[in-house]
C-alpha positions as CSV (number, residue, x, y, z in Angstrom):
1,M,100.4,87.2,333.2
2,D,103.7,85.9,334.5
3,A,106.6,88.2,335.3
4,A,108.7,87.1,332.2
5,R,105.9,88.0,329.8
6,L,105.5,91.3,331.5
7,R,109.1,92.1,331.3
8,Q,109.1,91.2,327.6
9,L,106.2,93.5,326.9
10,L,107.8,96.3,328.9
11,A,111.0,95.9,326.9
12,Q,109.1,96.0,323.7
13,Q,107.3,99.2,324.6
14,E,110.6,100.8,325.7
15,A,112.1,99.9,322.3
16,E,109.1,101.4,320.5
17,F,109.2,104.5,322.6
18,A,113.0,104.9,322.0
19,A,112.4,104.6,318.2
20,V,109.7,107.3,318.4
21,L,112.0,109.5,320.4
22,K,114.9,108.9,317.9
23,Q,112.6,109.8,315.0
24,R,111.4,112.9,316.8
25,D,115.0,114.0,317.5
26,H,115.9,113.4,313.9
27,H,112.9,115.5,312.8
28,I,113.9,118.3,315.2
29,Q,117.4,118.3,313.8
30,L,116.2,118.6,310.3
31,L,113.8,121.5,311.2
32,E,116.5,123.3,313.1
33,E,118.9,122.9,310.2
34,M,116.3,124.2,307.8
35,L,115.5,127.2,310.1
36,R,119.2,128.2,310.4
37,L,119.6,128.1,306.7
38,A,116.4,130.1,306.1
39,K,117.6,132.8,308.5
40,I,121.0,132.9,306.9
41,Q,119.5,133.1,303.4
42,R,117.2,135.9,304.5
43,F,119.4,138.1,306.7
44,S,123.1,137.2,305.9
45,A,125.2,138.3,302.9
46,Q,124.7,135.9,299.9
47,S,128.3,134.6,299.7
48,E,129.9,131.2,299.5
49,K,132.8,132.4,301.6
50,L,132.8,130.8,305.1
51,P,134.4,132.0,308.3
52,F,135.8,128.4,308.8
53,Q,137.7,127.8,305.6
54,I,140.7,125.5,306.0
55,D,143.0,123.8,303.5
56,L,142.3,120.1,304.0
57,F,144.4,117.3,302.6
58,D,147.1,119.6,301.1
59,E,149.6,116.8,300.5
60,A,153.1,117.7,299.4
61,E,152.5,116.1,296.0
62,L,149.7,118.5,295.2
63,A,151.7,121.5,296.4
64,T,154.7,120.4,294.2
65,A,152.5,119.8,291.2
66,L,150.8,123.2,291.5
67,E,154.2,124.9,291.8
68,D,155.3,123.1,288.7
69,I,152.2,124.3,286.9
70,A,152.7,127.9,288.0
71,G,156.3,127.8,286.6
72,R,154.9,127.0,283.2
73,L,152.3,129.8,283.2
74,P,152.9,132.8,281.0
75,E,154.1,135.9,282.8
76,A,151.2,137.8,284.4
77,E,150.5,141.2,283.2
78,P,151.2,144.0,285.7
79,A,148.2,144.4,288.0
80,R,146.2,147.5,287.4
81,P,146.2,149.8,290.4
82,R,143.1,149.9,292.3
83,P,141.3,153.2,292.0
84,S,141.7,155.4,295.1
85,Q,141.2,159.0,296.1
86,R,144.9,159.7,295.2
87,Q,144.6,158.4,291.7
88,R,145.0,161.2,289.2
89,G,144.0,161.7,285.6
90,F,141.1,160.4,283.5
91,P,141.0,158.1,280.4
92,P,142.2,159.9,277.3
93,G,139.1,158.7,275.4
94,L,136.8,161.0,277.4
95,K,135.7,164.2,275.7
96,R,137.6,167.2,277.1
97,Q,136.6,170.8,277.4
98,R,139.0,173.6,278.2
99,V,138.1,176.0,280.9
100,E,140.3,179.1,281.0
101,L,140.7,181.1,284.2
102,L,141.5,184.6,283.0
103,L,143.3,187.5,284.7
104,G,141.6,190.9,284.7
105,D,142.9,193.7,282.5
106,A,144.2,195.5,285.6
107,E,145.9,192.4,286.9
108,K,147.9,191.8,283.7
109,A,148.6,195.5,282.8
110,G,152.3,195.9,282.1
111,A,153.1,192.2,281.8
112,T,155.6,191.2,279.2
113,R,153.6,188.0,278.3
114,T,150.9,185.7,279.5
115,F,150.6,182.0,279.4
116,F,148.4,179.1,280.7
117,T,149.2,176.1,282.9
118,K,146.8,173.3,283.6
119,V,146.2,173.2,287.4
120,K,143.5,170.6,287.8
121,E,141.1,168.2,286.1
122,E,137.4,167.6,287.1
123,L,135.1,164.9,285.9
124,D,131.9,166.7,284.8
125,Y,128.4,165.3,284.3
126,I,126.1,166.7,281.7
127,P,122.5,165.9,282.7
128,A,120.2,164.2,280.2
129,Q,117.7,166.3,278.4
130,L,114.7,165.7,276.2
131,V,114.5,167.5,272.8
132,V,111.6,167.4,270.3
133,L,112.9,166.6,266.8
134,E,110.7,168.3,264.2
135,Y,111.1,166.7,260.8
136,W,110.3,169.1,257.9
137,Q,110.1,167.3,254.6
138,E,111.1,169.2,251.5
139,K,108.8,168.7,248.5
140,A,109.2,169.8,244.9
141,V,106.4,170.3,242.4
142,F,107.0,169.8,238.7
143,A,104.8,171.2,236.0
144,A,103.2,169.0,233.5
145,G,105.6,167.8,230.8
146,A,108.7,168.9,232.7
147,S,111.5,166.5,232.2
148,Q,112.8,165.5,235.7
149,D,114.3,162.1,236.3
150,P,113.1,161.8,239.9
151,A,109.6,162.9,239.0
152,P,107.3,160.0,238.3
153,A,104.9,160.4,235.3
154,T,101.2,160.8,236.1
155,A,98.4,159.2,234.2
156,D,96.7,162.4,233.3
157,G,99.9,164.3,232.4
158,G,99.4,166.8,235.3
159,P,102.0,168.2,237.7
160,T,104.1,165.9,239.7
161,L,105.3,166.0,243.3
162,V,108.7,164.7,244.7
163,A,109.3,164.5,248.4
164,A,112.6,164.0,250.3
165,A,113.1,160.5,251.6
166,R,112.1,159.9,255.3
167,P,114.5,157.9,257.4
168,P,113.1,154.5,258.2
169,H,111.9,153.8,261.7
170,P,111.6,150.2,263.1
171,L,108.2,151.0,264.5
172,G,106.9,153.1,261.6
173,K,104.8,156.0,262.9
174,C,106.1,156.3,266.4
175,H,106.8,159.5,268.3
176,A,109.9,158.0,270.1
177,S,113.2,158.7,268.5
178,L,115.8,155.9,268.1
179,N,117.8,157.4,270.9
180,L,114.8,157.4,273.2
181,L,114.0,153.8,272.4
182,T,117.6,152.8,273.0
183,Q,117.6,154.6,276.4
184,V,114.4,152.9,277.5
185,I,115.8,149.4,276.6
186,I,119.2,150.0,278.2
187,A,117.7,151.6,281.3
188,K,115.4,148.7,282.0
189,Y,117.4,145.7,280.8
190,A,121.0,146.7,281.4
191,D,120.5,149.1,284.4
192,G,117.5,147.4,286.1
193,L,115.2,150.4,286.2
194,P,111.5,149.6,286.0
195,L,109.4,151.6,283.7
196,Y,107.5,153.4,286.4
197,R,110.9,154.9,287.6
198,L,111.7,155.9,284.0
199,E,108.3,157.5,283.8
200,G,109.2,159.7,286.8
201,I,112.7,160.5,285.4
202,F,111.2,161.7,282.1
203,K,108.6,163.7,283.9
204,R,111.4,165.6,285.8
205,H,112.8,166.4,282.4
206,G,109.5,167.9,281.3
207,A,107.8,165.2,279.3
208,E,104.7,163.1,280.2
209,L,105.7,159.6,279.0
210,S,103.6,156.8,280.3
211,R,105.0,153.4,281.3
212,S,102.3,151.8,279.1
213,S,103.6,153.6,276.0
214,M,107.2,152.5,276.8
215,A,106.1,148.9,277.4
216,H,104.2,149.0,274.1
217,W,107.3,150.1,272.2
218,I,109.4,147.3,273.7
219,I,106.7,144.7,272.8
220,R,106.5,145.9,269.2
221,L,110.3,145.8,268.9
222,E,110.3,142.1,269.8
223,D,108.8,141.3,266.4
224,S,111.5,143.5,264.7
225,F,114.3,141.7,266.5
226,K,113.0,138.2,265.9
227,P,114.8,137.5,262.6
228,L,118.1,138.5,264.2
229,L,117.4,136.3,267.2
230,N,116.7,133.4,264.9
231,L,120.1,133.9,263.2
232,L,121.8,134.1,266.6
233,R,120.1,130.8,267.7
234,E,121.3,129.1,264.4
235,T,124.8,130.3,264.9
236,Q,124.8,129.3,268.6
237,N,123.7,125.7,267.9
238,S,126.3,125.3,265.2
239,G,129.0,125.6,268.0
240,A,130.5,122.7,269.9
241,Y,130.0,123.8,273.6
242,L,127.0,125.4,275.2
243,Q,126.0,126.2,278.8
244,G,122.5,126.5,280.1
245,D,120.5,127.7,283.1
246,E,117.0,128.7,284.0
247,T,115.4,130.9,286.6
248,R,111.8,131.9,287.7
249,I,109.8,134.8,286.4
250,Q,106.4,136.0,287.5
251,V,104.0,136.6,284.6
252,L,100.5,137.8,285.7
253,K,98.4,137.0,282.7
254,E,99.5,133.6,281.5
255,D,96.7,131.4,280.2
256,G,96.1,128.3,282.3
257,K,98.3,129.5,285.2
258,T,97.7,131.7,288.2
259,A,99.8,134.9,288.7
260,Q,101.7,133.2,291.5
261,A,102.6,130.0,289.6
262,D,106.2,129.5,288.5
263,K,107.1,130.5,285.0
264,W,110.6,130.3,283.6
265,M,113.3,132.3,281.8
266,W,115.8,130.1,280.1
267,V,119.3,131.1,279.0
268,V,121.8,129.3,276.7
269,R,125.3,130.7,276.2
270,G,128.0,129.7,273.7
271,G,128.6,129.1,270.1
272,P,131.5,128.9,267.6
273,P,134.8,130.5,268.6
274,N,134.6,134.3,268.6
275,Q,130.8,134.2,267.9
276,V,129.3,133.9,271.4
277,A,125.6,134.3,271.7
278,V,123.6,134.6,275.0
279,L,120.0,133.9,274.3
280,F,117.1,134.2,276.7
281,E,113.8,132.4,276.2
282,Y,110.6,132.7,278.1
283,D,108.4,129.7,278.6
284,P,105.7,129.1,281.2
285,S,106.8,125.5,281.5
286,R,110.0,123.9,282.9
287,A,109.3,120.6,281.0
288,G,111.9,118.8,279.0
289,S,110.2,120.0,275.8
290,V,111.7,123.5,276.3
291,P,115.4,122.5,276.1
292,E,114.4,120.1,273.3
293,R,113.2,123.1,271.3
294,L,116.2,125.3,272.2
295,L,118.8,122.7,271.4
296,M,117.0,121.2,268.5
297,D,120.0,121.4,266.1
298,F,122.8,121.1,268.6
299,H,125.1,118.1,268.8
300,G,128.0,119.1,271.0
301,I,128.7,119.4,274.7
302,F,126.1,120.9,277.0
303,Q,126.8,122.0,280.5
304,A,124.1,122.6,283.1
305,D,123.1,121.8,286.6
306,G,121.5,118.5,287.6
307,Y,117.9,119.3,286.4
308,S,116.4,116.2,284.9
309,G,114.6,118.1,282.1
310,Y,117.8,118.2,280.0
311,A,118.1,114.4,279.9
312,A,115.7,113.8,277.0
313,V,117.3,116.2,274.5
314,C,120.8,115.1,275.4
315,R,119.8,111.5,274.8
316,N,117.9,112.1,271.6
317,N,120.4,114.5,270.0
318,A,123.5,112.6,271.1
319,I,124.6,115.6,273.2
320,T,127.3,115.0,275.7
321,R,126.2,116.5,279.0
322,I,128.5,117.7,281.8
323,G,127.7,119.1,285.2
324,C,128.5,122.2,287.2
325,W,130.7,122.0,290.4
326,D,129.4,125.4,291.5
327,H,126.0,123.8,292.1
328,A,127.5,120.9,294.0
329,R,129.8,123.1,296.1
330,R,126.9,125.4,296.9
331,K,125.0,122.6,298.5
332,F,127.9,121.8,300.9
333,V,128.2,125.6,301.7
334,E,124.6,125.6,302.7
335,A,125.2,122.6,304.9
336,V,128.1,124.3,306.6
337,K,126.2,127.5,307.2
338,A,123.2,125.6,308.6
339,A,125.3,123.5,310.9
340,G,125.4,126.4,313.4
341,G,128.2,128.3,315.1
342,K,129.7,125.6,317.3
343,Q,130.8,123.3,314.5
344,A,132.2,126.3,312.6
345,R,134.6,127.0,315.4
346,G,135.3,123.5,316.4
347,K,136.0,120.2,314.7
348,P,135.5,120.3,310.9
349,T,132.2,118.7,309.8
350,L,132.0,116.3,306.9
351,A,130.6,119.2,304.8
352,D,133.8,121.1,305.7
353,I,136.0,118.2,304.6
354,A,134.1,117.9,301.3
355,L,134.5,121.6,300.6
356,G,138.2,121.3,301.2
357,M,138.5,118.6,298.7
358,I,136.4,120.5,296.1
359,R,138.6,123.6,296.7
360,R,141.6,121.6,295.5
361,L,139.9,121.0,292.2
362,Y,139.2,124.7,291.8
363,R,142.8,125.5,292.8
364,I,144.1,123.4,289.9
365,E,141.8,125.3,287.5
366,D,143.1,128.6,288.8
367,N,146.7,127.6,288.1
368,I,146.1,126.2,284.6
369,K,143.9,129.1,283.5
370,G,146.6,130.6,281.2
371,L,147.6,127.4,279.4
372,D,146.5,126.2,276.0
373,T,143.7,123.6,275.8
374,A,146.0,120.6,275.1
375,E,148.1,121.4,278.2
376,K,145.0,121.9,280.3
377,Y,143.7,118.5,279.2
378,R,147.0,116.8,280.1
379,L,147.2,118.4,283.5
380,R,143.6,117.6,284.3
381,Q,144.2,114.0,283.6
382,Q,147.4,114.1,285.7
383,L,146.0,116.1,288.7
384,S,142.2,116.5,288.6
385,V,141.2,113.0,287.7
386,P,143.0,111.3,290.7
387,L,141.5,113.9,293.0
388,L,138.0,113.3,291.6
389,N,138.5,109.5,292.2
390,E,139.6,110.2,295.7
391,L,136.6,112.4,296.4
392,K,134.1,109.9,295.0
393,T,135.6,107.1,297.1
394,W,135.3,109.3,300.2
395,L,131.7,110.3,299.5
396,E,130.7,106.6,299.0
397,T,132.3,105.8,302.3
398,Q,130.8,108.6,304.3
399,V,127.3,109.1,302.8
400,G,125.8,106.2,304.9
401,K,127.1,107.8,308.1
402,V,125.1,111.1,307.7
403,M,121.6,111.8,308.9
404,K,119.0,111.1,306.1
405,G,117.3,114.2,304.8
406,G,120.0,116.5,306.1
407,L,121.7,119.1,303.9
408,T,125.1,117.3,304.1
409,R,123.4,114.0,303.1
410,K,121.6,115.7,300.2
411,A,124.8,117.3,299.0
412,M,126.6,114.0,299.1
413,E,123.8,112.2,297.3
414,Y,123.7,115.0,294.6
415,C,127.4,114.6,293.9
416,L,127.2,110.8,293.6
417,N,124.0,110.9,291.5
418,Q,125.6,113.5,289.1
419,W,129.1,112.1,289.2
420,E,129.3,111.2,285.5
421,Y,128.4,114.7,284.6
422,L,130.5,116.5,287.3
423,S,133.6,114.7,286.2
424,G,132.9,115.5,282.5
425,Y,134.9,118.7,282.3
426,C,138.1,116.7,282.3
427,Q,137.2,115.2,278.9
428,R,138.7,118.3,277.1
429,G,140.8,121.2,277.8
430,D,138.4,123.9,276.6
431,L,135.6,122.9,279.0
432,H,134.9,124.7,282.3
433,I,134.6,123.2,285.8
434,S,131.4,125.2,286.4
435,N,128.5,126.8,284.6
436,V,129.6,130.2,285.8
437,L,129.5,131.9,282.4
438,A,125.8,131.1,282.0
439,E,125.1,132.1,285.6
440,N,126.9,135.4,285.1
441,A,124.8,136.0,282.0
442,I,121.5,135.4,283.8
443,R,122.5,137.5,286.8
444,P,121.5,140.9,285.3
445,F,118.0,139.5,284.7
446,A,117.9,138.3,288.4
447,V,119.0,141.8,289.6
448,G,116.5,143.6,287.4
449,R,113.7,141.2,288.5
450,K,114.1,142.6,292.0
451,A,113.2,146.0,290.7
452,W,110.5,145.4,288.2
453,L,109.2,142.2,289.9
454,F,107.0,140.8,287.2
455,A,105.9,140.9,283.5
456,D,102.3,141.6,282.8
457,T,101.8,139.4,279.8
458,P,103.6,136.5,278.0
459,H,104.3,138.9,275.1
460,G,106.0,141.3,277.5
461,A,108.1,138.4,278.9
462,R,109.2,137.4,275.4
463,A,110.1,141.0,274.6
464,S,112.1,141.2,277.8
465,A,113.9,138.0,276.7
466,A,114.7,139.5,273.3
467,C,116.2,142.6,274.9
468,Y,118.3,140.7,277.5
469,S,119.5,138.5,274.6
470,L,120.8,141.4,272.5
471,I,122.3,143.2,275.5
472,E,124.1,140.2,277.0
473,T,125.3,139.0,273.5
474,A,126.7,142.5,272.8
475,K,128.6,142.4,276.1
476,A,129.9,138.9,275.4
477,N,131.4,140.1,272.1
478,G,133.0,143.2,273.6
479,L,130.5,145.7,272.4
480,E,129.0,148.6,274.4
481,P,125.3,147.7,274.7
482,Y,123.9,151.2,274.1
483,A,125.9,151.6,271.0
484,Y,124.9,148.2,269.7
485,I,121.2,148.6,270.3
486,R,121.3,152.1,268.8
487,Y,123.0,150.6,265.7
488,L,120.4,147.9,265.4
489,L,117.5,150.3,265.6
490,E,119.1,152.5,262.9
491,H,119.6,149.7,260.4
492,I,117.0,147.0,261.3
493,A,114.1,148.7,259.3
494,Q,116.2,148.4,256.1
495,A,117.2,144.7,256.7
496,D,115.2,143.0,253.9
497,T,117.7,140.3,252.9
498,L,119.6,137.6,254.7
499,E,122.9,139.4,254.0
500,K,121.6,142.5,255.7
501,W,120.5,140.6,258.7
502,E,123.8,138.8,259.0
503,A,125.6,142.2,258.9
504,L,123.7,143.1,262.1
505,L,125.2,140.2,264.1
506,P,127.5,141.5,266.8
507,W,130.7,140.0,265.4
508,N,129.9,141.7,262.0
509,V,129.1,145.2,263.0
510,P,131.7,148.0,262.7
511,L,133.6,147.8,266.0
512,E,134.5,151.5,265.9
513,K,130.8,152.4,266.2
514,C,130.0,149.9,269.0
515,A,133.4,149.5,270.7
516,K,133.2,148.7,274.4
517,K,134.6,151.4,276.6
518,V,136.1,150.1,279.9
519,P,134.8,152.2,282.8
520,F,137.4,154.2,284.7
521,F,136.4,152.9,288.0
522,D,136.2,149.2,287.0
523,K,138.5,147.8,289.7
524,G,140.7,146.1,287.1
525,K,138.0,143.7,285.8
């Protein structure tokens, strides 16, 4: 073999070796990025705020336009003071009890008069207690032939018996009162307490109440709530704008699936104006057939993340689909966090630049929040659409320069693939830039899931979905959840006509009975 041929082979081997090293380095970079993100997700605070947040591309034109928008905003209401240790007084709606500090007879002997002055207020807590309600039914016996209107006639003409009416109970013969049923539902689904903790709480109060009994009550109530939930679904799908999301739930005894397999809790929020419904639905599948069932009669605008399972129902039902910028932004936030500390303190990365451009879109939304829908639409066309076009052009230019498989590359590709949907919120003034309302609705479920961990059976998961639906729908319509659930349990057993069921919808119940009370320490929310 001559020297030229040898040099050629050597150069070829060096090139192949360099390609292998480059591929290895690329793989190591991806693994290091994934490791940093995993550590952050496990040990760091779950927040999208970054230590390296700078305002990028804040041109004078944008600042001037935003100032112009701010000048047309309605005057802001005075900010509520943040609660502090020096804040005095309590809301007037709280029940008050007078405690009199009396002078002794010797201390006030000879006084010309006495009087009281209020010297302090204390917020008191009355511990819960369990009471056994004994129902004694009065009955009357009427002799044969006695003329009494309420006494039914008997075939043999003998004496008759009339008993006082018993209050209807949604579960029939059940030893749990309506108040106890309400407390179990609210404690688990509004406050996130698993049933085993409730079992211990009730035991401290002196009653042996098993978690299996409480679970059985909730499962039985799901059948009682079903007609109302069907009405809520019909009302929701008659609206023009819905938002959707889904999250995992572990169900142990689902046919055809292992206990560890993913099952799903779906949520859809929206409906006609002033008739907002938040409906949860359990399904072991994440297939497109689920949203097809949930949105069967809907023909408006549907907002969700980039999940492909929504495509079929949107196409078949002529539903206009729009995307969520929160999901897109979150991918860039993960890329920035996983980049490591040096980039965060040094030159901005491409993910930093993308976040800066996305923040400009959110800043416009903050400034037009108080305007009517027509003005919002006009300003979005004037300000947001040019920024979206600029961002798209930048992404198309930069995406090829980023490492394949990296978080920044994935975030860019997600935005470009979803661009038609992500820019859809500018079509109307009443749409939102993100799916945050649906995410906020599903958050109590995610918080509670950390405590109770799983559902035992599909029936239990469906019952949980029913309870979450009623509680979150009550909150969305300004009702106090406990009062609304208690009102439903009191009247649902008597609902035997469509009119009676419609009267139980949250926007039809007497507000004075289910009015939402703003907590004192609510931080102005």
